[in-house]
PAVO-840833 format. One line per 5 residues: number of its first residue (from 1); their letters; for each residue x, y, z of C-alpha. Coordinates in steps of 0.25 Angstrom, whole numbers. Layout:
! residues N
NUM = A = X/Y/Z | ...
//
This chain:
! residues 514
1 = MVQSS = -110/49/-36 | -100/40/-29 | -87/43/-23 | -74/37/-29 | -63/32/-21
6 = FGSRV = -54/44/-22 | -66/55/-21 | -70/56/-35 | -85/56/-37 | -91/49/-50
11 = SDPVG = -105/47/-55 | -111/34/-51 | -122/29/-62 | -125/18/-52 | -130/28/-42
16 = TAERS = -140/34/-52 | -148/22/-53 | -157/16/-43 | -150/3/-37 | -160/-8/-37
21 = SDGNQ = -159/-22/-30 | -164/-30/-42 | -150/-31/-48 | -155/-26/-62 | -147/-13/-62
26 = FVVFM = -134/-13/-68 | -122/-3/-70 | -117/-3/-84 | -103/0/-88 | -93/-1/-100
31 = VENEV = -80/-8/-101 | -73/-8/-115 | -86/-4/-122 | -93/-16/-116 | -105/-14/-107
36 = FGVEM = -106/-21/-93 | -115/-20/-81 | -115/-24/-67 | -127/-26/-58 | -129/-14/-49
41 = TPVQE = -129/-21/-36 | -114/-23/-34 | -111/-9/-39 | -106/-1/-27 | -102/12/-35
46 = IIRVP = -95/17/-47 | -83/26/-46 | -72/32/-55 | -59/23/-55 | -51/27/-43
51 = EVVRV = -36/27/-41 | -31/13/-38 | -20/6/-31 | -14/-6/-39 | -14/-19/-33
56 = PLAPP = -3/-30/-36 | -7/-44/-39 | -21/-40/-42 | -29/-45/-54 | -26/-37/-67
61 = CLEGL = -41/-31/-67 | -38/-24/-54 | -34/-9/-56 | -31/-7/-41 | -38/-4/-28
66 = ANLRG = -45/10/-25 | -50/16/-13 | -65/18/-13 | -69/26/0 | -60/18/9
71 = EVLPI = -62/4/2 | -52/-3/-6 | -58/-5/-20 | -52/-14/-31 | -53/-7/-45
76 = ISLRR = -55/-17/-56 | -54/-16/-71 | -66/-22/-79 | -58/-20/-92 | -47/-29/-86
81 = IFGFP = -57/-39/-82 | -64/-40/-95 | -51/-40/-103 | -53/-26/-109 | -42/-17/-114
86 = EKGHD = -36/-7/-103 | -42/7/-103 | -38/19/-95 | -49/25/-86 | -57/37/-90
91 = EATRA = -68/46/-85 | -78/35/-88 | -71/24/-81 | -78/19/-68 | -76/9/-57
96 = IVINL = -89/1/-53 | -88/-3/-39 | -94/-18/-37 | -96/-23/-23 | -98/-38/-22
101 = GQPMA = -92/-38/-8 | -80/-30/-11 | -81/-17/-19 | -73/-18/-32 | -73/-8/-43
106 = FVVDR = -73/-11/-58 | -67/-1/-68 | -76/1/-80 | -75/10/-92 | -88/17/-90
111 = VSSVV = -101/15/-81 | -113/17/-91 | -126/16/-83 | -135/9/-73 | -145/0/-80
116 = RAEAE = -157/-8/-76 | -159/-21/-82 | -172/-30/-82 | -171/-45/-81 | -173/-47/-95
121 = QIQGV = -162/-39/-99 | -152/-47/-90 | -146/-59/-97 | -136/-69/-95 | -122/-69/-102
126 = DGNIR = -122/-75/-116 | -111/-79/-125 | -110/-65/-132 | -105/-59/-119 | -94/-69/-117
131 = ATVDS = -85/-63/-128 | -84/-49/-121 | -83/-53/-106 | -82/-66/-98 | -97/-71/-96
136 = ELLTG = -93/-75/-82 | -91/-60/-78 | -105/-57/-83 | -118/-59/-76 | -126/-56/-88
141 = ILREV = -130/-46/-98 | -140/-35/-99 | -147/-32/-113 | -153/-19/-117 | -151/-11/-104
146 = GGLPI = -148/4/-104 | -147/4/-119 | -136/-6/-119 | -138/-19/-127 | -129/-27/-118
151 = VMVVN = -123/-26/-104 | -114/-36/-98 | -116/-38/-83 | -103/-40/-76 | -103/-51/-64
156 = FGSLI = -93/-44/-55 | -94/-55/-45 | -89/-65/-55 | -78/-54/-59 | -73/-52/-45
161 = ARMFG = -73/-66/-42 | -64/-69/-55 | -55/-58/-53 | -53/-58/-38 | -59/-71/-32
166 = EADMA = -46/-78/-29 | -41/-67/-21 | -51/-69/-10 | -46/-83/-6 | -32/-78/-6
171 = FEEAV = -36/-66/3 | -42/-75/13 | -29/-84/13 | -21/-72/15 | -29/-68/27
176 = LSKGE = -29/-82/33 | -13/-83/31 | -11/-69/36 | -5/-74/49 | 4/-84/43
181 = GAGSY = 19/-81/43 | 17/-73/56 | 31/-69/61 | 37/-67/47 | 38/-52/50
186 = EEKEG = 46/-54/63 | 61/-50/64 | 71/-61/60 | 81/-66/70 | 94/-57/69
191 = YGDEV = 87/-44/67 | 90/-40/81 | 104/-36/76 | 98/-26/66 | 91/-13/66
196 = QLVSF = 80/-9/57 | 79/4/51 | 70/13/43 | 79/22/34 | 76/35/27
201 = SVEGQ = 82/46/19 | 84/60/22 | 92/69/12 | 98/56/7 | 103/52/21
206 = EYAVE = 98/39/26 | 92/38/40 | 85/28/48 | 77/24/61 | 75/11/67
211 = INFVQ = 62/5/62 | 56/2/76 | 55/18/77 | 48/19/64 | 32/19/65
216 = EIVQV = 30/21/50 | 34/29/38 | 24/38/31 | 23/48/20 | 26/63/24
221 = PKLFV = 13/70/27 | 9/82/19 | 4/89/31 | 9/90/45 | 7/100/57
226 = HVPNS = 18/109/59 | 21/113/74 | 26/127/76 | 40/130/81 | 45/116/77
231 = PPHVL = 60/114/71 | 61/112/56 | 62/97/57 | 49/95/64 | 39/96/53
236 = GLMTL = 27/95/62 | 16/84/65 | 11/74/55 | -2/66/56 | 0/51/55
241 = RERLL = -13/43/56 | -19/53/65 | -7/54/74 | 3/66/74 | 18/64/74
246 = PLISL = 30/74/73 | 36/75/59 | 51/79/58 | 60/81/46 | 73/73/46
251 = RTLFG = 78/83/35 | 76/95/43 | 81/88/56 | 94/84/49 | 96/99/44
256 = LDQRE = 93/94/29 | 86/103/19 | 71/101/19 | 63/96/7 | 49/93/3
261 = TDDRS = 45/78/6 | 42/69/-6 | 35/56/-8 | 47/49/-3 | 48/57/10
266 = RVVVL = 43/49/22 | 40/51/37 | 46/40/46 | 37/39/58 | 45/36/71
271 = SLEGR = 39/31/84 | 45/31/97 | 38/29/111 | 24/32/105 | 29/45/98
276 = TLGVV = 30/46/83 | 38/55/74 | 38/57/59 | 52/59/52 | 52/64/38
281 = TDSVS = 62/57/29 | 65/59/14 | 62/44/11 | 62/31/19 | 72/21/13
286 = EVLRV = 71/7/19 | 71/-2/32 | 84/-7/35 | 89/-18/44 | 103/-15/49
291 = PKELV = 113/-23/57 | 115/-16/70 | 130/-16/68 | 128/-6/56 | 122/4/65
296 = EDIPA = 130/13/74 | 127/24/84 | 131/39/81 | 140/44/90 | 133/55/99
301 = LVAHR = 144/66/97 | 142/64/82 | 127/64/82 | 127/77/90 | 137/84/82
306 = GNMGE = 132/80/69 | 117/84/72 | 114/69/71 | 106/68/84 | 94/60/78
311 = IKQLC = 104/50/72 | 108/39/81 | 115/28/73 | 121/26/59 | 119/14/50
316 = RLEGG = 129/10/41 | 125/1/29 | 131/-4/16 | 145/-4/22 | 144/10/28
321 = KRLVS = 140/17/14 | 125/19/19 | 123/26/32 | 109/27/39 | 107/36/50
326 = ILSPE = 98/30/61 | 89/41/68 | 86/41/82 | 71/41/84 | 72/44/99
331 = RLFQL = 80/57/95 | 70/61/84 | 59/60/95 | 67/68/105 | 68/81/95
336 = SHVKE = 62/91/104 | 52/96/93 | 48/82/90 | 44/80/104 | 36/93/104
341 = ESKVA = 29/89/91 | 27/75/97 | 20/81/109 | 11/90/100 | 7/77/92
346 = MEMED = 4/69/104 | -5/81/110 | -12/82/96 | -14/67/96 | -20/67/110
351 = RAKEK = -30/78/107 | -34/70/95 | -36/57/103 | -44/65/113 | -54/69/102
356 = TALGG = -55/55/97 | -54/47/110 | -68/42/109 | -68/38/95 | -54/35/92
361 = STDEE = -47/22/90 | -34/17/87 | -32/10/73 | -23/-2/72 | -12/0/61
366 = EQVVV = -3/-8/52 | 11/-4/49 | 15/-6/34 | 27/-3/25 | 21/4/13
371 = FQLAG = 28/2/0 | 25/6/-15 | 25/-4/-27 | 21/1/-41 | 14/13/-36
376 = GEFGV = 6/6/-25 | 7/5/-10 | 9/-7/-2 | 11/-11/12 | 17/-22/21
381 = PIESV = 17/-24/36 | 29/-17/42 | 32/-29/50 | 34/-37/37 | 45/-28/32
386 = QEIVR = 59/-32/36 | 66/-21/30 | 66/-12/17 | 78/-10/10 | 83/-2/-3
391 = LPEGL = 83/-9/-16 | 98/-11/-20 | 102/-8/-34 | 102/-22/-38 | 96/-35/-34
396 = TKVPK = 105/-47/-34 | 99/-58/-43 | 100/-72/-38 | 100/-84/-48 | 88/-93/-47
401 = APGFV = 81/-84/-38 | 65/-84/-39 | 60/-75/-50 | 53/-66/-41 | 65/-62/-33
406 = EGIIN = 72/-49/-39 | 85/-52/-33 | 92/-52/-19 | 99/-42/-10 | 108/-44/2
411 = LRGVV = 101/-38/14 | 112/-38/25 | 117/-52/21 | 103/-58/18 | 99/-61/4
416 = LPVID = 86/-55/1 | 77/-59/-11 | 71/-47/-17 | 57/-47/-24 | 51/-36/-32
421 = LRKRL = 38/-33/-26 | 33/-27/-39 | 35/-40/-46 | 29/-48/-35 | 16/-40/-36
426 = DLEEC = 16/-40/-52 | 18/-25/-53 | 26/-18/-64 | 41/-18/-61 | 49/-5/-59
431 = ERNER = 64/-1/-60 | 72/-1/-47 | 73/12/-40 | 78/18/-27 | 64/19/-20
436 = QRIMV = 62/4/-21 | 64/-4/-8 | 65/-19/-4 | 55/-23/7 | 61/-35/15
441 = FALKG = 50/-45/20 | 52/-58/29 | 42/-67/22 | 40/-81/27 | 55/-82/32
446 = TTVGF = 61/-76/19 | 66/-62/18 | 62/-55/5 | 63/-41/-1 | 53/-35/-10
451 = IVDAV = 56/-22/-19 | 45/-12/-18 | 45/2/-24 | 46/10/-11 | 43/9/3
456 = TEVLK = 35/21/7 | 31/21/21 | 28/13/34 | 13/15/37 | 4/12/48
461 = IPKRK = -10/9/42 | -22/8/51 | -28/-6/49 | -41/-2/46 | -36/4/33
466 = IEASP = -30/-10/29 | -41/-19/22 | -42/-31/14 | -38/-28/0 | -47/-33/-11
471 = RLSVE = -44/-47/-15 | -39/-46/-29 | -30/-58/-32 | -24/-69/-25 | -10/-63/-23
476 = QAKLM = -15/-50/-20 | -25/-55/-9 | -13/-62/-2 | -3/-52/-4 | -11/-38/-3
481 = GRVAN = -23/-42/5 | -24/-29/12 | -24/-14/8 | -22/-2/16 | -33/8/11
486 = LEEQR = -28/22/16 | -40/30/10 | -36/43/16 | -22/42/10 | -28/37/-3
491 = RMIQM = -18/25/-2 | -20/10/-3 | -8/1/3 | -9/-13/-2 | -4/-22/10
496 = IEPQQ = 5/-33/6 | 6/-46/15 | 21/-48/14 | 20/-63/16 | 12/-65/3
501 = LLGEG = 23/-58/-6 | 29/-71/-10 | 22/-85/-12 | 27/-97/-5 | 35/-102/-17
506 = EYTQL = 42/-89/-18 | 46/-90/-3 | 51/-104/-6 | 60/-98/-17 | 65/-87/-9
511 = AQMG = 69/-96/2 | 77/-105/-7 | 85/-92/-11 | 90/-92/3
//
C-alpha cells in the first residue's frame, strides 16, 4: 500500500513484485484500450489521482499540481499527450509517479500488472506501432509477456523533454534576471502628499486603517481561545503561525448586531510597537491612495459624544458621496481588555519560547497579497502592489489601444490602462461582478492595472514553504517560477513575478498610450 497526497491509500501493484536491477521488469497500464508499459526503475509509486490546482500557461496535457506528502507534483494526462479523447476519472484511474530527477505523475486509465520480460521478448519499434503512437515516445515493444501479445514501452524521458524541456532554459533566465528592475517597487515621487489605506466593511459602512499599521490580512479562524470575564467585543486569542494575538469584533465594538462569519470575513492584523491585534471585519475592500487634503480629523467633542473614540479621521471620496472612517490603531490597542489579553498572549508565548529555546529558530517570511483567479490562488510580493481599487461599472475603451488592454480608468487624474488577468493567463472569461478588483502595479516605469476575481488576504509565508515550481512551459517558468506549498492548510499558492506580466513589446505599446 502507498499513501496518496491527501491521505487515501491505494493498492500498489508495483510493490507486490520484487524490484530487480536488470531493467527487465515493467509496469503495464492501459490508455484508451491500448496497452503500454514503463520500466520499473523510474517508477516511484502509483496513486489515486489527487485533487489538483490548475496552472495557467501550462501545456494542455497538464491537469494541474498536487501535493504529495509535502512535495509539489505535476499531474499529466497521457490521454492528452497521445491524442486520445477526453475521459473522466473513475475508480480504476491511477497516476503513475515517474521520477527522472523530478517526480511527475502520469494519469492512466488502469494499471494492469507488473511483468518480467526476457531479452528476446524486447524488440525495437517497427512501423506497425507508429500508426498508434509517435515512435519517438517509445523505447521499444514487448511481445508475448503476461499473456499480452504486444506492450508498447513508453520513453518517459523523451516525453518529458518534448512537453516541458523548453521551460528549463526559461526558468534559468528568470532566476538570473530576478535582480533586474530593482527599485521598480519603490514609491514614486509625490506620494508624500498621499495617505495609503486598507479599507474594509462592517455592516455596509466603510472603514480603513493606514497601511503601515497592517501586518497582514487572514481568514477568520474556526477556533480561538476565549478568555473569561472579557467584554463581548473581545472574542479571545487566535493563533497565527504559532503566535497568539487578541481578536476583537468591530461589529460588537460599534454596537451592531452580531452575525456568523462567512467566506468573505477577514481578520485585519494590526501591528504597533511590537504588539499585534486581530480585527474581525465583514470583508476587506481595497487599498486606497488618498490625497491628504481629502482626510480630515474628527472633532474630539463629536467623537466623544457619538461613541466614536476608535475613529480618528474621515476621508471624503467621490465628491463627498463616499465616506470612509479611518480607525486609530493606537486607540484600539489602548482598550483595557485588549491590553489584558495582549499580556496573556505574551505570557503564553514566553512560556512556549522557554520550552523550545534549545531547539527553536526563527523562520524568514515573505509577505504576499493573495488573490483568486478562476478558482485558483495566486500571490504577488506586497511591495509590488501600489494599490487595490474597485472595478468601476464600465471601462472606457480607447481607440487604437493595444488589443490586450480592456480599457482605461481615471485614477485620481492619471490614465490607468487595465488588463484582464484571466485573458492574460489564457483562462476562461467571466462576467464582471462586485468582488472583482483592480490590482495596480508599477512595472518598468509604467503603471498598469490587472483585473482579478477577488483579493482575499495579505499573508506572511515562511520562505521554507516557497519552492521552485515545476518547469512546465516557457511562459509559466518565467511568470510563475515559484509556488507556496502550504501542506497543513491544503493550499497551493502560485507566486507571480509581476515584472513578467507583460512582454517587452507590450510595455512599449503601453508607453505609447501615454
